[in-house]
C-alpha positions as CSV (number, residue, x, y, z in Angstrom):
1,X,0.0,0.0,0.0
2,X,1.1,3.6,-0.7
3,X,-0.4,4.9,2.5
4,X,-0.2,4.5,6.3
5,X,-2.6,2.8,8.7
6,X,-3.3,3.2,12.4
7,X,-4.4,0.1,14.3
8,X,-6.9,0.7,17.1
9,X,-6.8,-1.3,20.4
10,X,-7.5,-5.0,19.8
11,X,-10.3,-6.8,21.6
12,X,-9.3,-10.4,22.0
13,X,-12.0,-12.9,23.2
14,X,-11.7,-16.6,23.8
15,X,-15.2,-18.2,23.6
16,X,-16.8,-21.4,22.2
17,X,-13.4,-22.9,21.1
18,X,-12.6,-19.8,19.0
19,X,-10.4,-16.8,19.4
20,X,-12.0,-13.6,18.1
21,X,-9.9,-10.5,17.4
22,X,-11.6,-7.2,16.6
23,X,-10.1,-3.8,16.0
24,X,-10.4,-0.6,13.9
25,X,-8.1,0.2,11.1
26,X,-7.8,3.8,10.0
27,X,-6.1,5.2,6.8
28,X,-4.0,8.0,8.2
29,X,-2.1,8.6,4.9
30,X,-2.8,10.9,2.0
31,X,-3.9,8.3,-0.6
32,X,-6.5,5.5,-0.6
33,X,-5.3,2.0,0.0
34,X,-5.9,-1.5,1.5
35,X,-4.2,-3.1,4.5
36,X,-3.7,-6.8,5.3
37,X,-4.0,-7.4,9.0
38,X,-2.1,-10.5,10.2
39,X,-2.4,-12.4,13.4
40,X,0.6,-14.3,14.8
41,X,0.6,-16.5,17.9
42,X,3.3,-17.9,20.1
43,X,2.9,-20.6,22.8
44,X,4.6,-19.4,26.0
45,X,6.7,-22.1,27.6
46,X,5.9,-24.8,25.0
47,X,6.6,-28.5,25.8
48,X,8.1,-29.0,22.3
49,X,10.1,-26.8,20.0
50,X,7.8,-24.4,18.1
51,X,8.3,-21.2,16.1
52,X,8.5,-17.9,17.9
53,X,5.5,-16.8,16.0
54,X,3.1,-18.6,13.7
55,X,0.7,-16.9,11.3
56,X,-2.8,-18.1,12.3
57,X,-5.0,-15.7,10.4
58,X,-5.3,-12.6,8.2
59,X,-7.9,-10.3,6.6
60,X,-7.7,-7.5,4.1
61,X,-9.6,-4.2,4.5
62,X,-11.7,-2.7,1.8
63,X,-10.1,0.2,-0.1
64,X,-10.0,3.0,2.5
65,X,-10.0,6.7,1.6
66,X,-7.7,9.0,3.7
67,X,-9.2,9.5,7.1
68,X,-11.6,6.5,6.8
69,X,-11.7,3.6,9.3
70,X,-13.0,0.1,9.0
71,X,-13.8,-2.3,11.8
72,X,-12.4,-5.8,11.2
73,X,-12.8,-9.1,12.8
74,X,-10.7,-12.3,12.6
75,X,-11.9,-15.6,14.1
76,X,-9.4,-18.4,14.7
77,X,-10.5,-21.8,15.9
78,X,-8.5,-23.0,19.0
79,X,-7.7,-26.2,17.1
80,X,-5.4,-24.1,14.9
81,X,-3.1,-23.7,17.8
82,X,-2.3,-27.4,17.8
83,X,0.8,-29.3,16.6
84,X,1.3,-32.9,15.4
85,X,2.3,-35.1,18.3
86,X,3.9,-38.4,16.9
87,X,3.5,-40.1,20.3
88,X,-0.3,-39.3,20.3
89,X,-0.5,-39.9,16.6
90,X,-2.7,-36.7,16.4
91,X,-3.0,-33.0,16.8
92,X,-2.5,-31.6,20.3
93,X,-3.4,-28.1,21.6
94,X,-1.3,-27.4,24.6
95,X,-3.0,-25.8,27.6
96,X,-1.5,-22.6,28.9
97,X,-0.7,-19.0,27.8
98,X,-0.5,-17.9,24.2
99,X,0.9,-14.5,23.1
100,X,-1.2,-12.9,20.3
101,X,0.3,-10.3,17.9
102,X,-1.8,-8.3,15.5
103,X,0.5,-7.0,12.8
104,X,1.0,-5.3,9.4
105,X,3.8,-7.9,8.9
106,X,5.8,-10.4,10.9
107,X,8.2,-7.6,11.8
108,X,5.7,-4.8,12.3
109,X,3.6,-5.8,15.4
110,X,0.9,-3.2,16.1
111,X,-1.1,-4.7,19.0
112,X,-0.5,-7.6,21.4
113,X,-2.5,-9.6,23.9
114,X,-2.6,-12.9,25.7
115,X,-5.1,-15.8,26.1
116,X,-5.1,-18.8,28.4
117,X,-6.2,-22.2,27.1
118,X,-7.5,-24.4,29.9
């Protein structure tokens, strides 16, 4: 995009085996454009080696004129947090804390939060 975007505070809710992330995106630049909002997750204190951040979801805004905002929402099933466990011969979702990063790219984190899987 040839413009800049401002990310509002992210509301992160865990309910019904799904993680919902909602926030407002505002075009603060001087030209119209679109933004791809990405959600990365990291298992804090994992029991197996895992990447520092894993892309779990993304959404693209509509074309936004300068000064215009859009409310976006991304829903990620908790099952997407799993990894393949050879001993279990199946997917396992570890209980515990997960760090959530809402970003313009993997290196441009705009909002952060945490959830606990019980």
